[in-house]
C-alpha positions as CSV (number, residue, x, y, z in Angstrom):
1,X,-12.6,8.3,-15.1
2,X,-15.8,5.8,-14.0
3,X,-17.7,6.7,-11.4
4,X,-17.8,10.2,-8.8
5,X,-16.4,9.8,-5.1
6,X,-18.9,11.6,-2.9
7,X,-18.9,11.0,1.0
8,X,-20.5,13.5,3.7
9,X,-22.3,14.8,0.6
10,X,-18.6,16.1,-0.9
11,X,-15.2,15.2,-1.8
12,X,-13.7,18.0,-0.3
13,X,-12.2,20.2,-2.4
14,X,-8.0,19.0,-2.5
15,X,-8.2,20.6,2.2
16,X,-4.6,19.2,2.3
17,X,-3.9,22.2,3.3
18,X,-3.3,21.3,6.8
19,X,-1.3,17.8,5.2
20,X,0.6,19.1,3.2
21,X,3.8,20.3,4.5
22,X,3.7,16.8,6.8
23,X,6.6,14.7,7.1
24,X,6.8,11.6,8.8
25,X,10.8,9.9,8.5
26,X,12.0,6.9,8.1
27,X,13.0,6.8,11.7
28,X,9.5,7.8,13.3
29,X,8.0,4.7,10.9
30,X,10.2,1.9,12.5
31,X,9.6,3.1,15.8
32,X,5.5,3.2,15.4
33,X,6.7,-0.9,14.8
34,X,8.7,-0.2,18.4
35,X,6.4,1.5,20.1
36,X,3.4,-1.5,18.9
37,X,1.4,1.7,17.6
38,X,0.8,-0.5,14.8
39,X,-2.8,0.1,14.4
40,X,-3.2,0.0,10.6
41,X,-2.7,-3.2,10.5
42,X,-5.2,-5.1,9.6
43,X,-4.9,-8.9,12.0
44,X,-8.0,-10.2,9.3
45,X,-6.7,-9.7,5.7
46,X,-8.4,-6.4,3.9
47,X,-12.5,-7.3,3.1
48,X,-12.0,-5.8,-0.8
49,X,-9.6,-7.5,-1.8
50,X,-10.8,-10.3,-0.7
51,X,-14.6,-9.0,-3.0
52,X,-12.6,-8.3,-5.8
53,X,-9.9,-11.1,-5.5
54,X,-10.9,-12.3,-8.6
55,X,-10.7,-8.9,-10.2
56,X,-7.1,-8.6,-9.1
57,X,-6.5,-12.4,-10.2
58,X,-8.4,-11.2,-13.6
59,X,-8.5,-15.9,-14.2
60,X,-4.1,-15.6,-14.0
61,X,-1.7,-17.8,-11.7
62,X,1.5,-17.1,-10.5
63,X,1.5,-13.7,-10.2
64,X,4.8,-11.7,-9.3
65,X,2.9,-9.6,-6.7
66,X,3.9,-6.4,-5.4
67,X,3.3,-5.2,-1.5
68,X,4.8,-1.3,-0.8
69,X,4.9,-0.4,2.4
70,X,4.0,-4.1,2.8
71,X,4.5,-4.2,7.1
72,X,3.9,-7.9,8.1
73,X,0.6,-8.5,5.9
74,X,-1.1,-11.3,6.1
75,X,-2.4,-11.3,2.4
76,X,1.3,-11.8,1.3
77,X,0.9,-15.6,3.3
78,X,-3.1,-15.8,1.9
79,X,-1.8,-15.1,-1.9
80,X,1.2,-17.3,-1.7
81,X,-0.9,-20.0,-0.7
82,X,-2.6,-19.8,-4.0
83,X,0.5,-20.1,-5.7
84,X,1.7,-16.7,-6.7
85,X,4.7,-14.6,-6.0
86,X,4.6,-12.1,-3.2
87,X,7.3,-9.5,-3.1
88,X,7.1,-6.7,-0.9
89,X,9.3,-3.4,0.6
90,X,9.3,-2.5,4.3
91,X,11.7,-0.4,6.2
92,X,10.9,-1.6,9.0
93,X,13.1,-4.3,10.1
94,X,10.8,-5.6,13.1
95,X,8.1,-5.7,11.0
96,X,9.4,-8.4,8.5
97,X,10.7,-10.3,11.2
98,X,7.3,-10.5,12.5
99,X,5.5,-11.3,9.7
100,X,7.6,-14.8,9.5
101,X,6.9,-15.7,13.1
102,X,3.3,-14.8,12.6
103,X,2.5,-17.1,9.5
104,X,5.3,-19.2,11.5
105,X,7.6,-19.1,8.4
106,X,11.3,-19.8,8.5
107,X,13.1,-17.4,6.7
108,X,17.0,-16.3,5.2
109,X,18.4,-13.6,4.7
110,X,21.0,-11.8,2.5
111,X,22.3,-8.1,1.2
112,X,20.6,-6.7,-2.1
113,X,22.8,-5.4,-4.5
114,X,23.4,-2.1,-5.4
115,X,21.1,-1.3,-2.5
116,X,23.3,-0.5,1.0
117,X,21.2,-1.6,4.0
118,X,19.7,-3.2,2.2
119,X,18.0,-7.2,3.6
120,X,15.9,-9.5,1.1
121,X,13.9,-11.8,3.5
122,X,12.7,-15.2,1.7
123,X,10.9,-17.6,3.4
124,X,12.4,-21.8,2.5
125,X,10.2,-22.0,-0.5
126,X,11.2,-19.1,-2.0
127,X,7.7,-17.3,-3.0
128,X,7.8,-14.7,-1.0
129,X,10.7,-12.0,-1.0
130,X,11.2,-9.0,1.7
131,X,13.3,-6.2,1.2
132,X,13.7,-4.5,3.8
133,X,14.5,-0.7,2.1
134,X,13.3,2.7,1.9
135,X,10.8,2.4,-1.1
136,X,12.3,5.0,-3.0
137,X,16.0,2.8,-3.1
138,X,13.7,-0.3,-5.0
139,X,13.7,-0.6,-8.8
140,X,12.3,-2.7,-11.7
141,X,16.8,-3.7,-11.4
142,X,16.2,-5.0,-8.2
143,X,13.5,-7.4,-8.6
144,X,11.8,-6.8,-12.3
145,X,7.8,-5.4,-13.3
146,X,4.9,-7.0,-11.5
147,X,1.5,-8.3,-12.7
148,X,0.0,-7.7,-9.5
149,X,0.4,-4.6,-7.1
150,X,-1.6,-4.2,-3.9
151,X,-0.9,-0.7,-2.2
152,X,-3.6,-1.1,0.9
153,X,-2.2,1.9,3.3
154,X,1.0,3.0,1.5
155,X,0.2,5.9,-0.6
156,X,-1.9,7.2,2.1
157,X,1.4,6.5,4.5
158,X,3.9,8.4,2.6
159,X,4.4,12.0,3.5
160,X,2.5,14.4,0.9
161,X,5.1,16.2,-1.4
162,X,6.1,12.6,-2.6
163,X,3.5,11.6,-4.2
164,X,4.4,12.3,-7.5
165,X,7.8,10.5,-6.9
166,X,6.0,7.3,-5.7
167,X,3.1,6.9,-8.2
168,X,5.9,6.8,-11.2
169,X,7.5,4.6,-9.1
170,X,4.6,2.6,-9.2
171,X,4.5,2.8,-12.6
172,X,7.4,2.3,-13.3
173,X,6.6,-1.3,-11.4
174,X,3.7,-2.2,-14.1
175,X,3.7,-5.2,-16.6
176,X,1.7,-4.9,-19.5
177,X,-1.9,-6.3,-17.9
178,X,-0.7,-5.1,-14.2
179,X,-4.2,-5.0,-11.8
180,X,-3.3,-2.2,-9.7
181,X,-5.7,-2.1,-6.5
182,X,-5.8,0.7,-5.0
183,X,-7.2,2.1,-1.7
184,X,-7.3,5.5,-0.2
185,X,-9.1,7.1,2.9
186,X,-10.9,9.9,2.5
187,X,-12.1,12.1,6.0
188,X,-12.0,16.2,6.7
189,X,-7.5,16.4,6.9
190,X,-8.9,19.7,9.1
191,X,-9.0,17.8,11.8
192,X,-6.5,15.0,11.6
193,X,-2.7,15.7,10.6
194,X,-2.2,11.9,9.2
195,X,-0.8,9.8,8.1
196,X,-2.8,7.9,7.1
197,X,-3.3,11.1,5.0
198,X,-6.1,11.4,2.9
199,X,-5.8,11.0,-1.1
200,X,-8.8,12.5,-3.2
201,X,-10.2,11.1,-6.4
202,X,-9.0,14.7,-8.0
203,X,-5.0,13.5,-6.8
204,X,-5.5,9.8,-8.1
205,X,-6.3,10.7,-11.2
206,X,-3.7,13.6,-11.1
207,X,-0.8,11.7,-10.4
208,X,-1.8,8.2,-12.5
209,X,-4.3,9.7,-14.6
210,X,-1.4,10.4,-18.0
211,X,-0.2,6.6,-18.0
212,X,-3.7,4.5,-16.2
213,X,-7.0,4.2,-16.5
214,X,-8.0,4.2,-13.4
215,X,-11.9,2.7,-11.6
216,X,-13.4,2.9,-8.7
217,X,-14.2,0.1,-7.7
218,X,-16.3,0.8,-4.3
219,X,-16.1,2.5,-1.1
220,X,-16.7,2.1,2.0
221,X,-17.6,3.1,5.6
222,X,-14.3,2.4,7.8
223,X,-14.7,4.5,10.7
224,X,-13.9,3.7,14.7
225,X,-13.7,4.0,17.7
226,X,-9.6,5.1,16.9
227,X,-10.9,7.6,14.0
228,X,-13.2,9.2,16.7
229,X,-10.6,9.1,18.8
230,X,-8.4,11.3,16.1
231,X,-11.7,14.0,16.5
232,X,-13.4,12.9,12.9
233,X,-17.0,12.6,12.9
234,X,-16.9,9.9,9.3
235,X,-13.7,7.7,8.1
236,X,-13.7,6.6,4.5
237,X,-12.0,3.4,2.7
238,X,-11.9,3.9,-1.4
239,X,-11.3,1.3,-4.0
240,X,-9.8,1.8,-7.0
241,X,-8.4,-0.4,-9.7
242,X,-5.1,1.1,-12.3
243,X,-4.4,-0.1,-16.2
244,X,-2.1,0.7,-17.5
245,X,-2.6,3.0,-20.9
């Protein structure tokens, strides 16, 4: 792995004991959207994606880009307007409907063969396809593999005990040449139970290192008053790029 992470002089040596057994149910996530407890949503789009867009796209056009746990991420419309095809997965139907409303896009709904209860919501130009289902019901047999993955707020949102399952799913969705931008967060996990969950560099390496080359692109200070209210005194966002070996 290129580079190494040093936050406040050290990385907390995988000290996630306080978070290891934390479980957030799908019902709780849906309730967050219903109650507007969505401080994780970024209305302006992520600065690091904009900064590293050229690396992400790598001169390619018409990419198939995956957004795991997409919520109503504004970057989906932004990248679709550049001519890319966007596929997202989100358990909250509220979030997906709000995406289309917020972006002033008309859409259709259809069932998804092989995933009971799932919905596929597509805009009329069909370059944005959003699946309302559990991320773990989504496989390459549903929508194929991807040329790029933007993972901001997904790995850090899933329950820590499910990380290996999640990482294996993401790897299985990567086309050869896929560029996977992963954003994790770093803070003192003894002071906040999550989500978002603290994911140290060692965990990223453990989850993806066997199949992927991992490059640390940048870490930025993401500390806000919201994090202070959680009892934290620092909060870093850390972006990696993953490439299949």
